[in-house]
N, C-alpha and C positions, 0 to 999 in steps of 0.2 A: 392703324386700332389696336391699343393696350390689351391683352387678355384676346387675342385673337382665337377662337373658338375652330377645332378643325372637324373635318368631314367626319361622319359616323361609319359610312363605309370601310369596311377594313382595309381593303383595297388602295384607298383614298386617303389614309390616316391622317398622314405627311402635309397634306392640300388645306390650307383655309377654306374655312365656309363662309358661304356669302347668304345661304337661307336657313331659316329655322321653320320646321314644321310643328307648331305645337299638337296638333293631333296624332302625328307618326313620333314626336317627340325626337326629330332625327336634326341634324346639321347638313347640310348639304353643300357639296361646293358645285362648280358651274355646269359640269357634267350630271351629275346626280341630280339636280336641280330641274335639266332639262328631262331628263327620263321620268320624273316624278312627276313634272306638270303635263306629261303626256297621255301618262296611266291614270293621275288622282287630278281630277279638275276643283273639285268641291271641299279643298283643304285650304285652310289660309295659310300666305306664307309670309315670312315678317324677314324684311330684309336686313341683313347684319352691318351694312355699312352705311346703311340713315342712323340719323341720331337716335332713334327712337331705340328704346331699352326693353327688349320685349319681356324681360322678368320684372319690369315694374310697371308694363303695360297691358300685359295679357297671361292670362292663368296659366299655368303649365299643364293642367289637366287636359285629358282628350276631352277634345270639344266641347269646353267650357269658353268663355267670354272675357270680357276686358276686365281687369281689379278696379274694384271701385269699393271694396269697404276693407274695414280693417278689422280682425279677430281678434280682440283683448286678449280671450283666453289662451288660444296658443302662440299670439304674439306676431300674428304672419299676415297676409292679405290676401283678399280672396275674392272670387267672381260672384256674382247671382246664382250661377248655378250651384257654389259649395254652399250657399246659403239656403238653399231648395229642401223643402220639406219633403219631397220624394227621393226617397234614398236607392239610386238606383247606378250601379256603374260609376260608382266616384260621387255622386252628387249628394249634397247634404251634409257632409264632413264637418261644416258649422253650421249645421240647423238650432243646436241648440247652447250656444255660445254667445257669449257678449260681444255682439259686433258693432260697430259705427262707421259711417262714413272715412273715407282716406283725408277729406277735407278736415273732418271734426277731431282726425286724431295727429291731423299734422302740426300742428301747432304744439300740442302738447309733447309729442313726440321730439320737435326743435328744441323745446326748453329742457326737457329731460337730456336731450344730448349737450347743449349750453352749460348745461350744471354740471353733466360729467365730467364734460372739460374741462370746467374751472376746478372740480373738486381733482383733476389730475393734474392738473398745474399747479395747483396746490401740494400737491405730495411731491411732485417733482421736486419745488421747492424744500420742502423737510425732508424729501431723501436726500439729495445734494446736501443739505445742510449735516445732516448724520451724518455720510460720508465722510464730510467734511473734519466732525468731529472727531469720529473714526480713526483718521488719516495722523489725526492729531494725538491720541491716545495710543496707538502702534508707533510713531515717533518718540514719546513718551516713555514707554515701556523700551523700545530699543536704547535710547540715553539709558534707562534705568539699568538695563542688564549691560551694556557697556560698563559704565561704575560699577555695577559689583563683581565683575571679572575684575576690574583693575585693581578694587579691592581685596580681594581674595589672591591676586598676586601679590599682593604687597604684603598681607599678612603673612603666604606661604613662604615669601622671599625673608622676611624676618624670622620667621619659625626656623628656615633654613641656617641663615647666619647666626641665632642663637645658638643653634645644636652642634656647627661645625667651630664656634667659640667654645664650649663646653667641651666639643670634642678635645678641642687643642688644649686646653686647660687639664684637661683628665692625662691626657698623655704627657705634659709636660711634668705635672705632678709626678706619674709613674717612672718617668726618666730622672727627676730631682730623688725619688725615696731610692732607688736603684744606686745610683750615682752615689748618694750619700751613705747609704747602707755599705753597699759592697767595692764599690770601684775608689772609694778613696781611702779604704782600709791599705793597711800596708801589707797585703798580703804576699804582692809579685815584690816585694823588697827582699827578699831571702839572699 
């Protein structure tokens, strides 16, 4: 069984529960259920191993009844005791709410769910398209970045070559100037 509940008793908290008592609001393993049944005979007990779903079938409030109504105000299931005008021990929480039978709300909720699923599917398609476009943009930006880096390298290589050429020219001019002016003179021919 998926999401198996564990026994509420601290000493048995690792043992799978087999019974739920809505009056006591506890889950019980086999040992606890035997003790509970021998001391308390008038509580409802729901077998967790059966196909019935206690959370959809019976109100979790103590001493309440089967869930047959839906409170639109609070968006939750409730029983006749929850609707009761007498306000004692948790009864009457929904006495002033907008309430209808479960069968009346079932089709509306189903249609809303189908509509929401369709909206989510449409959003998923748009989201996937957006991700694809974003990846294309990121790839384009990456290409542009690499192209810009190559262009900068070319420009700086050209600048370095130009500076090196100019350095060579200036050094040659200095050599020529000093060679013509001082070295080629017959100073040393004495």
